[in-house]
MARTI-438040 format. One line per field, with one value per atom (N, C-alpha, C, O): residue number from 1; x, y, z. Coordinates in Angstrom, 3 decimals. Layout:
<sites>
seq = c(NUM, ...)
xx = c(X, ...)
yy = c(Y, ...)
zz = c(Z, ...)
</sites>
This chain:
<sites>
seq = c(1, 1, 1, 1, 2, 2, 2, 2, 3, 3, 3, 3, 4, 4, 4, 4, 5, 5, 5, 5, 6, 6, 6, 6, 7, 7, 7, 7, 8, 8, 8, 8, 9, 9, 9, 9, 10, 10, 10, 10, 11, 11, 11, 11, 12, 12, 12, 12, 13, 13, 13, 13, 14, 14, 14, 14, 15, 15, 15, 15, 16, 16, 16, 16, 17, 17, 17, 17, 18, 18, 18, 18, 19, 19, 19, 19, 20, 20, 20, 20, 21, 21, 21, 21, 22, 22, 22, 22, 23, 23, 23, 23, 24, 24, 24, 24, 25, 25, 25, 25, 26, 26, 26, 26, 27, 27, 27, 27, 28, 28, 28, 28, 29, 29, 29, 29, 30, 30, 30, 30, 31, 31, 31, 31, 32, 32, 32, 32, 33, 33, 33, 33, 34, 34, 34, 34, 35, 35, 35, 35, 36, 36, 36, 36, 37, 37, 37, 37, 38, 38, 38, 38, 39, 39, 39, 39, 40, 40, 40, 40, 41, 41, 41, 41, 42, 42, 42, 42, 43, 43, 43, 43, 44, 44, 44, 44, 45, 45, 45, 45, 46, 46, 46, 46, 47, 47, 47, 47, 48, 48, 48, 48, 49, 49, 49, 49, 50, 50, 50, 50, 51, 51, 51, 51, 52, 52, 52, 52, 53, 53, 53, 53, 54, 54, 54, 54, 55, 55, 55, 55, 56, 56, 56, 56, 57, 57, 57, 57, 58, 58, 58, 58, 59, 59, 59, 59, 60, 60, 60, 60, 61, 61, 61, 61, 62, 62, 62, 62, 63, 63, 63, 63, 64, 64, 64, 64, 65, 65, 65, 65, 66, 66, 66, 66, 67, 67, 67, 67, 68, 68, 68, 68, 69, 69, 69, 69, 70, 70, 70, 70, 71, 71, 71, 71, 72, 72, 72, 72, 73, 73, 73, 73, 74, 74, 74, 74, 75, 75, 75, 75, 76, 76, 76, 76, 77, 77, 77, 77, 78, 78, 78, 78, 79, 79, 79, 79, 80, 80, 80, 80, 81, 81, 81, 81, 82, 82, 82, 82, 83, 83, 83, 83, 84, 84, 84, 84, 85, 85, 85, 85, 86, 86, 86, 86, 87, 87, 87, 87, 88, 88, 88, 88, 89, 89, 89, 89, 90, 90, 90, 90, 91, 91, 91, 91, 92, 92, 92, 92, 93, 93, 93, 93, 94, 94, 94, 94, 95, 95, 95, 95, 96, 96, 96, 96, 97, 97, 97, 97, 98, 98, 98, 98, 99, 99, 99, 99, 100, 100, 100, 100, 101, 101, 101, 101, 102, 102, 102, 102, 103, 103, 103, 103, 104, 104, 104, 104, 105, 105, 105, 105, 106, 106, 106, 106, 107, 107, 107, 107, 108, 108, 108, 108, 109, 109, 109, 109, 110, 110, 110, 110, 111, 111, 111, 111, 112, 112, 112, 112, 113, 113, 113, 113, 114, 114, 114, 114, 115, 115, 115, 115, 116, 116, 116, 116, 117, 117, 117, 117, 118, 118, 118, 118, 119, 119, 119, 119, 120, 120, 120, 120, 121, 121, 121, 121, 122, 122, 122, 122, 123, 123, 123, 123, 124, 124, 124, 124, 125, 125, 125, 125, 126, 126, 126, 126, 127, 127, 127, 127)
xx = c(69.924, 70.292, 71.931, 72.446, 72.385, 73.861, 74.321, 73.871, 75.804, 76.950, 77.362, 77.139, 77.937, 78.401, 79.792, 80.284, 80.413, 81.522, 82.671, 82.636, 83.687, 84.959, 85.781, 85.776, 86.538, 87.604, 89.024, 90.083, 88.843, 89.692, 90.674, 90.156, 91.274, 92.251, 92.724, 93.394, 92.528, 93.521, 94.444, 94.236, 95.112, 96.492, 97.156, 97.564, 97.529, 98.034, 98.977, 98.847, 99.760, 100.697, 100.242, 99.774, 100.239, 99.351, 100.483, 100.927, 101.047, 101.301, 100.702, 99.732, 101.567, 100.873, 99.691, 98.558, 99.814, 98.965, 97.483, 96.317, 98.016, 97.018, 96.177, 95.013, 96.659, 96.295, 95.128, 94.191, 95.427, 94.621, 93.893, 92.726, 94.124, 92.422, 91.769, 90.612, 91.898, 91.280, 90.726, 89.733, 91.020, 90.965, 89.381, 88.488, 89.772, 89.182, 87.651, 86.698, 87.942, 86.303, 86.225, 85.911, 86.305, 85.973, 84.829, 83.652, 85.550, 85.005, 84.114, 83.470, 83.822, 82.833, 81.767, 80.604, 82.031, 81.134, 80.023, 79.247, 80.939, 80.481, 80.505, 79.707, 81.797, 82.241, 84.005, 85.050, 83.623, 85.458, 86.492, 86.062, 87.269, 88.180, 88.195, 88.478, 88.099, 88.040, 86.845, 86.807, 85.364, 84.222, 84.392, 84.103, 84.914, 84.874, 85.279, 84.637, 86.501, 87.706, 86.530, 86.045, 86.394, 85.689, 84.426, 84.226, 83.430, 82.393, 83.064, 82.324, 84.282, 84.810, 85.275, 85.213, 85.727, 86.219, 85.045, 85.086, 84.002, 82.646, 82.042, 81.559, 82.066, 81.294, 82.021, 81.441, 83.477, 84.303, 83.441, 82.697, 83.728, 83.168, 83.502, 84.649, 82.704, 82.936, 83.309, 83.675, 83.072, 82.446, 81.195, 80.309, 80.906, 79.764, 79.716, 80.010, 79.267, 79.072, 77.992, 76.886, 78.032, 76.813, 75.641, 75.771, 74.549, 73.639, 73.208, 72.086, 74.315, 73.582, 72.928, 73.515, 71.284, 70.268, 70.237, 70.434, 69.987, 69.765, 71.011, 70.640, 72.385, 72.839, 72.938, 73.048, 72.842, 72.776, 71.579, 71.791, 70.113, 68.895, 68.966, 68.411, 70.092, 69.901, 70.647, 69.953, 72.088, 72.859, 72.093, 72.457, 71.268, 70.868, 69.664, 69.471, 68.885, 67.786, 68.253, 67.596, 69.901, 70.490, 70.884, 71.039, 71.144, 71.317, 70.424, 70.706, 68.944, 68.321, 67.517, 66.655, 67.899, 67.312, 68.418, 68.291, 69.179, 70.238, 70.199, 70.481, 69.698, 69.479, 68.382, 68.620, 67.306, 66.261, 66.339, 65.358, 67.467, 67.804, 68.047, 67.641, 68.882, 69.769, 69.236, 69.459, 68.315, 67.592, 66.651, 66.433, 66.006, 64.479, 65.982, 65.551, 66.818, 67.488, 67.744, 67.482, 68.526, 68.766, 67.556, 67.571, 66.579, 65.291, 64.478, 64.109, 64.507, 64.456, 64.839, 64.149, 66.178, 66.983, 66.653, 66.173, 66.651, 66.804, 65.556, 65.516, 64.201, 62.685, 62.870, 62.330, 63.401, 63.433, 63.711, 63.192, 64.764, 65.193, 64.181, 64.281, 63.385, 62.183, 61.788, 62.341, 61.072, 60.489, 61.836, 62.712, 62.067, 63.134, 62.257, 61.218, 63.862, 63.391, 63.677, 64.463, 62.979, 62.985, 64.582, 65.008, 65.317, 66.783, 67.397, 68.417, 67.089, 67.758, 67.271, 68.106, 65.647, 65.404, 65.910, 65.849, 66.607, 67.285, 68.532, 69.158, 68.890, 70.446, 70.435, 71.056, 69.786, 69.477, 69.547, 70.149, 68.616, 68.309, 69.688, 70.298, 69.982, 71.369, 72.491, 73.351, 72.725, 73.763, 73.868, 74.753, 72.303, 71.938, 71.940, 72.207, 71.660, 71.733, 72.718, 72.987, 74.094, 75.141, 76.315, 77.244, 76.235, 76.599, 76.305, 77.207, 74.677, 74.156, 75.084, 75.175, 75.741, 76.151, 77.429, 77.727, 78.070, 79.288, 78.736, 79.109, 78.068, 77.895, 77.036, 76.858, 76.301, 75.889, 77.222, 77.400, 78.284, 79.778, 80.167, 80.511, 80.228, 80.997, 79.812, 79.961, 78.824, 77.910, 77.928, 77.899, 77.996, 78.271, 79.459, 79.550, 80.221, 81.933, 81.598, 81.554, 81.480, 80.958, 80.451, 80.836, 79.627, 78.372, 79.275, 78.899, 79.960, 81.255, 82.307, 82.632, 82.856, 83.815, 83.743, 84.582, 82.001, 81.596, 81.658, 82.140, 81.103, 80.926, 82.036, 81.864, 82.936, 84.164, 84.557, 84.604, 84.781, 85.173, 84.489, 85.091, 82.993, 82.078, 82.265, 81.728, 83.020, 83.422, 84.557, 84.760, 85.225, 86.716, 86.648, 87.212, 85.778, 85.566, 86.386, 86.612, 87.033, 87.420, 86.510, 86.974, 85.020, 84.230, 84.009, 83.216, 85.135, 84.880, 83.577, 83.613, 82.349, 80.830, 80.489, 79.807, 81.434, 81.123, 81.843, 81.460, 83.035, 84.054, 83.477, 84.013)
yy = c(86.406, 86.978, 86.560, 85.761, 87.261, 86.874, 87.974, 89.109, 87.187, 88.281, 89.202, 88.940, 90.167, 90.969, 90.449, 89.691, 90.470, 90.184, 90.666, 91.885, 90.088, 90.305, 90.140, 89.176, 91.356, 91.552, 91.909, 91.592, 92.581, 93.288, 92.445, 91.362, 92.249, 91.892, 92.672, 93.683, 92.421, 93.337, 92.215, 91.138, 92.713, 91.710, 92.229, 93.355, 91.613, 91.668, 90.569, 89.348, 91.120, 89.944, 89.817, 90.845, 88.607, 88.358, 87.465, 86.727, 87.569, 86.659, 85.089, 84.802, 84.299, 82.826, 83.185, 82.879, 83.685, 83.893, 84.607, 84.222, 85.689, 86.446, 85.325, 85.054, 84.860, 84.045, 82.962, 82.580, 82.494, 81.027, 82.438, 82.129, 83.384, 83.910, 84.187, 83.836, 84.832, 85.224, 84.038, 84.332, 82.614, 81.686, 80.923, 80.353, 81.438, 80.738, 81.797, 81.468, 82.859, 84.057, 83.320, 82.242, 83.102, 82.307, 81.669, 81.884, 80.601, 79.307, 79.092, 78.050, 80.048, 80.149, 80.982, 80.768, 81.794, 82.193, 81.822, 82.297, 80.267, 79.131, 79.749, 79.475, 80.847, 81.227, 80.695, 80.506, 80.628, 80.707, 82.119, 83.264, 81.884, 82.879, 84.043, 85.038, 84.468, 85.451, 86.182, 87.410, 85.014, 85.735, 86.504, 87.699, 85.903, 86.124, 88.034, 89.038, 87.866, 88.732, 90.033, 91.030, 89.526, 90.459, 91.192, 92.289, 90.684, 91.053, 91.839, 92.664, 91.742, 92.668, 93.901, 94.960, 93.807, 94.828, 96.055, 97.277, 95.151, 95.857, 96.507, 97.637, 95.869, 96.400, 97.226, 97.657, 97.566, 98.839, 100.085, 100.303, 100.947, 102.346, 103.204, 103.215, 103.720, 104.767, 104.031, 104.612, 102.817, 102.174, 102.371, 101.939, 103.036, 102.852, 102.770, 103.594, 101.551, 101.518, 101.757, 101.789, 101.946, 102.910, 101.973, 100.751, 102.580, 101.538, 100.872, 100.364, 100.772, 100.418, 101.182, 101.735, 101.536, 102.222, 101.827, 102.618, 100.654, 100.356, 100.399, 100.497, 100.306, 100.549, 102.263, 102.681, 102.940, 104.529, 104.989, 105.980, 104.375, 104.101, 104.143, 104.715, 103.070, 102.660, 103.725, 104.270, 104.599, 105.280, 106.911, 107.657, 107.037, 107.947, 108.151, 109.194, 106.914, 106.782, 106.868, 107.330, 106.187, 106.562, 107.705, 108.152, 108.466, 110.072, 110.592, 111.099, 110.685, 111.306, 111.013, 111.698, 110.001, 109.665, 110.004, 110.291, 109.783, 110.787, 112.215, 112.760, 112.748, 113.788, 114.086, 114.558, 113.876, 114.017, 113.552, 113.786, 112.638, 112.466, 113.507, 114.012, 113.974, 114.879, 116.205, 116.567, 117.088, 117.441, 117.791, 118.870, 116.345, 116.279, 116.357, 117.171, 115.951, 116.280, 117.158, 117.420, 117.992, 119.623, 120.524, 121.684, 119.980, 120.525, 121.113, 122.157, 119.304, 119.239, 119.803, 120.196, 119.888, 120.819, 121.953, 122.620, 122.454, 124.260, 124.701, 125.794, 123.860, 124.160, 124.276, 125.296, 123.649, 123.810, 125.058, 125.535, 125.604, 127.037, 128.492, 129.579, 128.123, 129.234, 129.212, 128.342, 129.840, 130.351, 130.428, 131.121, 129.657, 129.893, 130.258, 129.985, 131.444, 131.996, 131.142, 130.207, 131.648, 131.086, 130.563, 129.408, 131.853, 131.404, 130.877, 130.337, 130.767, 129.701, 128.528, 128.045, 127.656, 126.819, 125.984, 124.778, 127.367, 127.140, 126.715, 125.730, 127.647, 127.121, 125.199, 124.386, 124.928, 123.674, 122.435, 121.363, 123.057, 122.204, 122.187, 121.132, 123.123, 123.241, 122.680, 122.286, 122.541, 121.508, 119.972, 119.156, 119.930, 118.433, 118.146, 116.962, 119.032, 118.699, 118.237, 117.105, 119.924, 119.585, 118.146, 118.048, 117.321, 116.183, 114.972, 114.145, 114.585, 113.690, 112.647, 111.475, 113.106, 111.997, 111.164, 110.032, 111.951, 111.813, 110.754, 109.583, 111.175, 110.384, 109.493, 108.575, 109.310, 107.891, 107.106, 105.944, 107.944, 106.528, 106.336, 105.167, 107.000, 106.342, 105.214, 104.296, 105.833, 104.433, 103.047, 102.016, 103.194, 102.142, 101.647, 100.420, 102.157, 101.558, 100.826, 99.646, 101.629, 101.260, 99.694, 98.765, 99.777, 98.348, 97.498, 96.326, 97.628, 96.733, 96.271, 95.092, 97.361, 97.147, 95.930, 95.105, 96.300, 95.404, 94.403, 93.600, 93.879, 92.909, 91.952, 90.742, 92.426, 91.787, 91.251, 90.036, 92.074, 91.996, 90.266, 89.199, 90.514, 89.481, 88.161, 87.131, 88.133, 87.441, 86.563, 85.411, 87.458, 87.267, 86.473, 85.389, 87.163, 86.213, 87.215, 86.876, 88.662, 89.457, 90.686, 91.666, 90.525, 91.241, 91.241, 90.494, 92.573, 92.539, 92.609, 92.465, 92.989, 92.958, 91.142, 90.502, 90.881, 89.017, 87.927, 86.826, 88.622, 87.936, 87.838, 87.380)
zz = c(105.237, 104.142, 104.376, 105.159, 103.574, 103.314, 103.734, 103.896, 103.963, 104.653, 103.093, 101.911, 103.666, 103.001, 102.259, 103.095, 101.442, 100.678, 101.375, 101.541, 101.840, 102.896, 101.610, 100.845, 101.522, 100.991, 101.451, 100.909, 102.482, 103.483, 104.383, 104.113, 104.891, 105.804, 107.266, 107.062, 108.359, 109.283, 110.065, 110.624, 109.905, 111.049, 111.805, 111.522, 113.072, 113.974, 114.796, 114.698, 115.461, 116.409, 117.635, 118.126, 118.450, 119.853, 120.061, 119.181, 121.527, 122.412, 121.992, 121.291, 122.628, 122.568, 123.568, 123.196, 124.562, 126.461, 125.544, 125.631, 124.731, 124.050, 123.084, 123.380, 122.222, 121.389, 121.902, 121.200, 123.471, 123.691, 124.688, 124.927, 125.109, 125.740, 124.768, 124.997, 123.339, 122.313, 121.734, 121.068, 121.725, 121.686, 122.061, 121.435, 123.917, 124.704, 124.079, 123.372, 124.605, 124.112, 123.052, 123.557, 121.674, 120.515, 120.812, 120.523, 121.629, 122.092, 122.683, 122.555, 123.518, 124.467, 123.949, 124.293, 123.253, 122.205, 120.632, 119.803, 121.244, 119.891, 118.471, 117.574, 118.378, 117.123, 116.681, 117.303, 115.493, 115.028, 115.508, 115.644, 115.618, 116.328, 114.982, 115.650, 113.811, 112.822, 113.117, 113.202, 113.351, 113.749, 114.865, 114.806, 116.111, 117.438, 117.183, 117.490, 116.555, 116.521, 115.813, 116.348, 114.550, 113.948, 114.404, 113.881, 115.423, 115.993, 117.157, 117.691, 117.631, 118.870, 118.302, 118.927, 117.168, 116.508, 116.071, 116.209, 115.489, 115.032, 116.172, 116.108, 117.108, 118.417, 119.320, 120.317, 119.054, 120.068, 119.824, 118.868, 121.017, 121.116, 119.696, 119.249, 119.215, 118.163, 116.405, 115.383, 116.616, 115.290, 114.964, 115.702, 113.839, 113.419, 111.793, 110.927, 111.742, 110.137, 109.236, 109.775, 107.912, 107.230, 107.380, 107.454, 107.417, 107.786, 108.680, 108.707, 109.780, 111.096, 111.759, 112.690, 111.497, 111.800, 113.696, 114.618, 113.755, 114.510, 115.993, 117.163, 115.578, 116.531, 117.187, 118.339, 115.887, 115.846, 116.635, 117.334, 116.678, 117.018, 119.104, 120.043, 118.828, 120.672, 121.071, 121.929, 120.895, 121.075, 121.568, 122.477, 120.871, 120.508, 121.626, 122.252, 121.742, 122.507, 123.944, 124.876, 124.019, 125.569, 125.708, 126.844, 124.588, 124.877, 125.446, 126.532, 124.939, 125.371, 126.494, 127.045, 126.715, 128.051, 129.732, 130.923, 128.961, 129.752, 130.166, 131.233, 128.835, 128.777, 129.667, 130.779, 129.316, 130.644, 131.618, 132.324, 132.291, 133.770, 134.229, 135.276, 133.292, 133.461, 134.040, 135.196, 132.892, 133.064, 134.098, 134.650, 134.283, 135.272, 137.093, 137.909, 137.387, 138.329, 138.889, 140.063, 137.816, 137.881, 137.797, 138.207, 137.287, 137.620, 139.078, 139.616, 139.308, 140.939, 141.948, 142.889, 141.777, 142.765, 142.262, 143.178, 141.429, 141.031, 141.466, 142.032, 141.263, 141.751, 143.130, 143.558, 143.936, 145.363, 145.993, 147.003, 145.120, 145.302, 145.079, 145.646, 144.234, 143.824, 142.528, 141.854, 142.023, 140.520, 139.902, 140.420, 138.674, 137.294, 136.108, 135.506, 136.170, 134.988, 133.255, 133.103, 132.333, 130.866, 130.916, 130.894, 130.991, 130.613, 131.372, 130.945, 132.875, 133.410, 132.722, 131.957, 132.798, 131.882, 130.752, 130.509, 129.929, 128.280, 128.721, 128.331, 129.680, 130.172, 130.547, 129.863, 131.471, 131.835, 130.832, 130.890, 129.804, 128.934, 127.759, 127.593, 127.190, 126.844, 127.565, 126.777, 128.515, 128.988, 128.955, 128.699, 129.406, 129.169, 127.994, 127.792, 126.698, 125.146, 125.021, 124.621, 125.692, 125.263, 125.559, 124.757, 126.458, 127.085, 126.686, 126.553, 126.362, 126.102, 125.222, 125.588, 124.094, 123.508, 123.900, 123.519, 124.705, 125.669, 126.594, 126.663, 127.087, 128.607, 128.050, 128.850, 126.848, 126.535, 126.182, 126.546, 125.332, 124.905, 126.398, 126.569, 127.426, 128.562, 129.576, 130.383, 129.046, 129.725, 129.202, 129.874, 127.529, 126.854, 126.898, 126.934, 126.902, 127.520, 129.265, 129.613, 129.769, 131.117, 131.228, 131.938, 130.422, 130.653, 129.696, 129.719, 129.162, 128.213, 129.181, 129.313, 129.900, 130.399, 131.669, 132.028, 132.279, 133.449, 133.164, 133.963, 131.609, 130.929, 130.702, 130.551, 130.689, 129.728, 131.537, 131.727, 132.593, 134.028, 134.319, 134.197, 134.748, 134.679, 133.782, 134.190, 132.546, 131.815, 131.807, 131.425, 132.341, 133.081, 134.106, 134.256, 134.984, 136.753, 137.475, 138.637, 137.023, 137.912, 138.346, 138.929, 137.971, 138.732, 140.185, 140.758, 141.038, 141.989, 143.567, 144.789, 142.236, 142.839, 143.227, 144.027, 142.106, 142.518, 143.382, 143.778, 143.542, 144.834, 145.774, 146.783)
</sites>
């Protein structure tokens, strides 16, 4: 499949040290600096490209799994206290649904942060 025609550019200034670090990241990924920077920008949290259904599906799936986890844990805790009313059950569901996308974004960012730390060799768990 042919890459989309790219006609726009984004520019920024970086220090010598920052440039060297970015070049090294690109080299390790076996990419040109432009390819690596483009990939990094497009994979940033909150970036949703039109037609990128796979990324959206992944976020929605993670959000649903996290909502189910939240609901399951709350149900287990609440059930130990005795029978639950329908209103209580609806409240638990609404609470789990209300925060699921935010929790998915937080989890995805945490994974990205850990991956960057591992790539930098600064992950305290590996020391």
